[in-house]
C-alpha positions in Angstrom: -10.1 20.7 -7.0 -12.7 18.3 -8.2 -11.5 14.9 -9.3 -13.2 13.6 -12.4 -13.2 9.9 -13.1 -14.1 8.5 -16.6 -17.0 6.1 -16.3 -16.5 4.9 -19.9 -12.9 3.7 -19.3 -12.7 -0.1 -19.6 -10.1 -2.6 -18.5 -8.1 -4.6 -21.0 -10.2 -7.8 -21.6 -9.6 -10.5 -19.0 -7.7 -8.2 -16.6 -8.1 -5.5 -14.0 -5.7 -3.2 -15.8 -6.5 -0.6 -18.5 -3.5 -1.7 -20.6 -1.9 -5.0 -21.2 1.6 -5.4 -19.4 3.6 -4.8 -22.6 1.8 -1.5 -23.3 2.2 -0.3 -19.7 5.9 -1.0 -19.9 6.3 0.7 -23.2 4.4 3.8 -21.9 6.6 4.2 -18.8 10.1 2.9 -19.3 11.3 5.9 -21.4 10.2 8.3 -18.6 12.5 6.8 -16.0 15.4 9.2 -16.5 13.0 12.1 -15.8 12.4 10.8 -12.2 16.1 9.8 -11.7 15.9 6.0 -12.0 19.3 4.8 -13.2 18.8 1.0 -13.1 16.0 -1.6 -13.2 17.2 -5.2 -12.7 15.8 -8.6 -11.8 16.7 -9.9 -8.4 14.6 -13.0 -8.7 17.5 -15.4 -8.8 18.7 -14.3 -5.3 16.0 -16.6 -3.9 15.2 -20.2 -4.8 11.4 -19.6 -5.0 11.6 -18.0 -8.4 8.6 -15.7 -8.3 9.7 -12.6 -10.3 11.0 -9.6 -8.3 12.7 -6.5 -9.7 14.7 -3.7 -8.1 14.8 0.0 -9.2 17.6 2.3 -8.2 17.0 6.1 -7.9 20.1 7.8 -6.3 18.5 11.2 -6.4 15.8 10.4 -3.9 15.2 13.2 -1.4 16.9 13.2 2.0 15.0 10.9 4.3 13.6 8.7 1.5 14.9 5.4 0.3 16.6 5.1 -3.1 16.0 1.4 -3.9 12.5 0.2 -4.7 11.2 -3.2 -5.5 8.4 -4.7 -7.6 6.7 -8.1 -7.8 4.4 -10.0 -10.1 3.4 -13.3 -11.5 5.5 -12.5 -14.7 8.8 -10.7 -15.2 7.0 -7.9 -17.2 4.5 -7.3 -14.4 7.2 -7.3 -11.7 9.3 -4.8 -13.8 6.2 -2.5 -14.1 5.6 -2.8 -10.4 9.1 -1.6 -9.6 8.7 1.2 -12.1 5.4 2.3 -10.7 6.8 2.4 -7.2 9.6 4.7 -8.5 7.0 7.1 -9.8 5.1 7.0 -6.6 8.2 7.8 -4.5 9.4 10.5 -6.8 6.1 12.4 -7.0 5.4 12.0 -3.3 8.4 14.3 -2.6 7.7 18.0 -2.0 8.3 19.9 -5.2 10.7 22.2 -3.4 13.0 19.4 -2.3 12.8 17.1 -5.3 16.0 16.8 -7.2 14.3 15.6 -10.3 11.1 17.7 -10.5 12.3 20.7 -8.6 10.0 23.6 -9.2 7.3 21.5 -10.9 4.4 22.0 -8.5 1.4 19.9 -8.0 -1.9 21.3 -9.3 -3.6 21.2 -5.8 -3.6 24.4 -3.8 -1.3 24.6 -0.8 -1.5 26.9 2.2 -0.3 27.4 5.8 -2.3 28.2 8.9 -4.0 26.8 12.0 -6.9 24.4 11.9 -9.0 26.8 13.9 -8.9 29.3 11.1 -9.6 26.9 8.3 -11.9 24.3 9.9 -14.8 25.0 7.5 -13.0 23.4 4.6 -10.3 21.3 6.3 -9.9 17.9 7.8 -9.6 17.8 11.6 -6.0 16.6 12.0 -7.0 14.4 15.0 -8.8 12.2 12.6 -5.4 11.1 11.3 -4.8 9.2 14.5 -2.1 11.5 15.9 0.5 10.2 18.4 -0.5 13.2 20.6 -3.6 15.5 20.4 -3.1 18.6 18.4 -2.5 21.8 20.4 -4.8 24.7 19.7 -3.1 27.3 17.5 -0.6 24.9 15.9 0.4 26.2 12.5 0.3 23.5 9.8 0.9 23.2 6.1 -2.1 22.1 4.1 -2.8 20.6 0.7 -6.1 20.6 -1.2 -7.7 17.2 -2.0 -11.1 15.9 -3.1 -13.4 13.9 -0.8 -15.0 11.2 -2.9 -17.6 10.4 -0.4 -18.8 13.9 0.3 -18.0 15.1 -3.2 -16.3 18.3 -1.9 -12.9 20.0 -1.7 -11.1 19.5 1.5 -7.7 20.6 2.8 -5.5 17.9 4.6 -2.3 18.4 6.6 0.7 18.2 4.2 2.3 15.7 6.6 -0.3 13.1 5.4 0.5 13.8 1.8 4.2 14.1 1.2 6.9 11.6 1.9 9.4 12.4 3.2 7.9 15.5 4.8 10.1 18.5 5.5 8.0 21.3 6.9 8.9 24.8 5.8 6.2 26.8 7.5 4.4 24.5 9.9 4.8 21.8 12.5 5.1 18.1 11.8 2.4 15.8 13.2 3.9 12.3 12.8 6.4 10.3 10.9 5.5 10.4 7.2 4.8 7.1 5.4 3.7 5.8 2.0 0.3 4.4 2.9 -2.2 5.1 0.2 0.4 6.4 -2.3 -0.4 5.0 -5.7 0.5 5.3 -9.4 -1.4 4.0 -12.4 -1.7 4.0 -16.1 -4.7 6.3 -15.5 -6.0 8.4 -12.7 -8.8 5.8 -12.1 -6.2 3.0 -11.7 -4.2 5.1 -9.2 -7.2 6.1 -7.1 -8.4 2.5 -6.9 -5.0 1.2 -5.9 -4.5 3.9 -3.3 -7.9 3.2 -1.6 -7.3 -0.5 -1.6 -3.9 -0.1 0.0 -5.4 2.0 2.9 -8.1 -0.7 3.4 -5.4 -3.4 3.4 -3.3 -1.7 6.0 -6.3 -1.1 8.2 -7.3 -4.8 8.1 -3.8 -6.0 8.6 -3.2 -3.6 11.5 -6.3 -4.8 13.3 -5.4 -8.5 12.6 -1.8 -8.0 14.0 -3.1 -6.1 17.1 -5.8 -8.7 17.9 -3.7 -11.7 16.8 -6.7 -12.8 14.8 -5.7 -14.0 11.3 -9.3 -14.8 10.2 -9.9 -17.9 8.1 -7.5 -20.0 6.1 -8.0 -19.4 2.4 -7.8 -22.3 0.0 -7.0 -21.3 -3.5 -7.8 -23.3 -6.6 -7.5 -20.8 -9.5 -4.7 -21.0 -12.1 -2.4 -18.1 -11.2 -2.5 -18.6 -7.4 -2.2 -22.4 -7.7 1.0 -21.8 -9.8 2.4 -19.3 -7.3 1.7 -21.7 -4.4 3.4 -24.5 -6.3 6.6 -22.4 -6.6 6.7 -22.0 -2.9 6.0 -25.7 -2.3 8.6 -26.8 -4.8 11.2 -24.7 -3.0 10.2 -26.1 0.4 8.7 -22.9 1.7 5.6 -23.2 3.7 2.7 -20.8 3.0 -0.4 -20.0 5.1 -3.0 -18.0 3.3 -5.5 -16.1 5.4 -8.7 -14.1 4.6 -8.7 -11.4 7.3 -11.8 -10.5 9.3 -13.0 -7.0 8.5 -16.1 -4.8 8.7 -15.2 -3.6 5.2 -16.7 -6.1 2.8 -13.6 -6.2 0.6 -11.3 -9.3 0.6 -7.9 -8.7 2.3 -5.6 -11.7 2.1 -2.3 -12.4 4.0 0.3 -14.8 2.9 2.6 -15.9 5.8 5.8 -17.7 4.9 8.0 -20.0 6.8 11.3 -21.5 5.6 11.8 -24.8 7.5 14.8 -25.5 5.4 16.9 -22.5 6.3 15.2 -21.7 9.6 16.2 -18.1 9.1 14.1 -15.7 11.3 14.6 -13.0 8.7 12.6 -15.2 6.2 9.6 -15.4 8.4 7.9 -12.8 6.2 4.5 -12.0 4.9 2.6 -10.2 2.1 -0.9 -8.7 2.0 -3.3 -7.6 -0.7 -6.9 -6.2 -1.0 -9.1 -6.3 -4.0 -12.7 -6.6 -5.0 -11.6 -9.7 -7.0 -10.5 -12.3 -4.3 -8.1 -14.0 -6.7 -6.2 -10.7 -7.2 -6.1 -10.1 -3.5 -4.5 -13.5 -3.0 -2.0 -13.1 -5.9 -0.9 -9.7 -4.5 -0.4 -11.3 -1.1 1.6 -14.2 -2.5 3.8 -12.1 -4.8 4.4 -9.5 -2.0 5.5 -12.3 0.4 7.9 -13.5 -2.3 9.2 -9.9 -2.7 9.6 -9.7 1.1 11.9 -12.8 1.0 14.0 -11.4 -1.8 14.3 -8.0 -0.2 15.6 -9.6 3.0 18.1 -11.7 1.1 19.1 -8.7 -1.1 19.6 -6.5 2.0 19.9 -3.3 0.0 16.8 -1.3 0.9 17.5 1.5 3.5 14.1 1.2 5.2 14.6 -2.3 6.6 16.9 -3.1 9.5 14.6 -6.0 10.3 17.3 -8.6 9.5 19.6 -7.6 12.3 16.8 -7.3 14.9 15.1 -10.6 14.2 18.3 -12.6 14.2 18.9 -11.5 17.8 15.5 -12.9 18.6 16.0 -16.2 16.8 13.9 -18.4 14.5 12.0 -20.5 17.1 11.2 -17.6 19.4 10.1 -15.3 16.5 7.9 -18.0 15.1 6.2 -18.5 18.5 5.7 -14.8 18.8 3.8 -14.8 15.5 2.3 -18.2 15.9 -1.2 -17.1 15.0 -0.1 -16.7 11.4 1.2 -20.3 11.3 -1.6 -22.1 13.1 -4.8 -23.6 11.8 -8.3 -22.3 11.7 -11.6 -22.5 9.9 -11.1 -22.4 6.2 -12.9 -21.1 3.1 -12.3 -21.7 -0.6 -11.6 -18.7 -2.7 -14.3 -19.7 -5.1 -16.8 -19.3 -2.3 -16.0 -15.6 -2.1 -17.9 -13.0 -4.1 -16.2 -11.4 -7.0 -17.6 -7.8 -6.9 -15.1 -6.4 -9.5 -16.3 -5.0 -12.8 -14.9 -4.2 -16.2 -14.5 -0.5 -15.3 -12.1 1.1 -12.8 -14.6 3.9 -12.2 -17.3 1.3 -11.3 -14.8 -0.5 -9.1 -14.1 2.8 -7.2 -17.9 3.2 -6.7 -18.1 -0.3 -5.3 -15.2 0.4 -2.9 -16.9 3.6 -1.7 -20.1 1.7 -1.2 -18.4 -1.0 0.8 -16.6 1.5 3.0 -20.1 2.2 4.5 -20.4 3.5 8.1 -16.7 3.1 9.1 -15.6 5.8 6.7 -16.9 9.3 6.7 -14.4 10.5 4.2 -12.3 9.1 1.4 -9.8 11.8 0.3 -7.7 11.8 -2.9 -4.8 14.3 -3.3 -3.5 14.5 -6.9 0.3 14.5 -6.8 0.7 14.3 -10.6 3.1 16.7 -12.3 3.0 18.5 -15.6 5.2 16.7 -18.1 5.0 13.4 -16.2 2.5 11.1 -17.9 2.0 8.7 -15.0 -0.7 9.8 -12.5 0.2 9.6 -8.8 -2.2 10.2 -5.9 -2.3 9.9 -2.2 -5.5 8.2 -0.8 -6.5 9.1 2.8 -9.3 7.5 4.7 -9.4 9.3 8.1 -9.7 7.1 11.3 -8.5 4.0 9.4 -5.8 2.1 11.3 -2.0 2.3 10.8 -0.8 -0.1 13.5 1.2 -2.1 11.0 3.1 1.0 9.9 3.2 3.3 13.0 2.4 1.8 16.4 2.2 5.3 18.0 -0.9 6.0 16.0 -3.9 4.0 17.2 -7.6 4.7 16.8 -11.1 3.7 17.8 -11.3 0.9 15.2 -8.4 -0.8 16.8 -9.9 -0.4 20.3 -13.2 -1.8 19.2 -11.7 -4.8 17.5 -9.6 -5.6 20.6 -12.7 -5.3 22.8 -14.6 -7.7 20.5 -11.7 -10.1 20.6 -11.7 -10.1 24.5 -15.5 -10.6 24.5 -15.3 -13.7 22.4 
């Protein structure tokens, strides 16, 4: 089913969002009961840093999914919206037949069951999803229709790469499902851009972690990021900002945190962000790192048992194991980086597709939106892009090439 993007849609002046935060909040908050969210609350004060973080509770989450989500931002309103948007993402990523909130409300995309051999003409080869094990001939899979933005054609992808959690009814599972590329937005264009950028971010971060190459130290001097850095500094939390090396010419930034006051290994956390506008990539990394701290302190999310594991390792040892994030390297100022963003989400998507270049042969969008739910949700899939930071059983050629380059240096 062809995905149509509106080239005339413009961002709210001075932002990279279609609506201002107050309008976004007003448009979404009344829909929360539809998707089962019972509570949205600030958890900012659990941490001394003070960067806004909100929590959303959705008890009706499908079996195998988490029911507590979090959101972050430079302001309380933005952080609240972030938690709300994650709630929509998680709800609409559930298969219609298992959803407690939207049961029976199907996605618009076609779904079918069969082998790859019988549908190869219009289907993605599952092996391009970096399977833990090669696909056996004749394996029956469930498929969902998507739109390839690069080839401008319909394409079916394994349902395992679309839904989370994934509960196969008529086919075999291929891997552990995840939320990579899952995105909501005020408009379809916002959701598509966010989903593509998340896949690019995870690819760059996975390669950096595998090769232990953090790239270049990033020096920020813009207003928002300077204020965020000051909050960490005032709280005695050390921050290292890195611009990751990548063959995709889109800034991906990592913020690595160290708390020399508490010396708690669970608080050796990080955040990452990708965006055409370097300042937004940096602010996403910083606010996500702050969120990671609060989530560890809060201890309520079901998808993180990290705290108990890292505390058996200890602060000093864990810091040494991840020393490349806390070292020094060549640096670059953020104002030396190109801002290739525009005033239009559709144009930003075009730029992202241009920057994907040779490494990506496909960029697939599956529309997970539901009738009656006004928030668009999509799953972005860029086959062959790395997932090392999410699932270490799934490694591809991009990772191998990066490691070979690192050895050759």
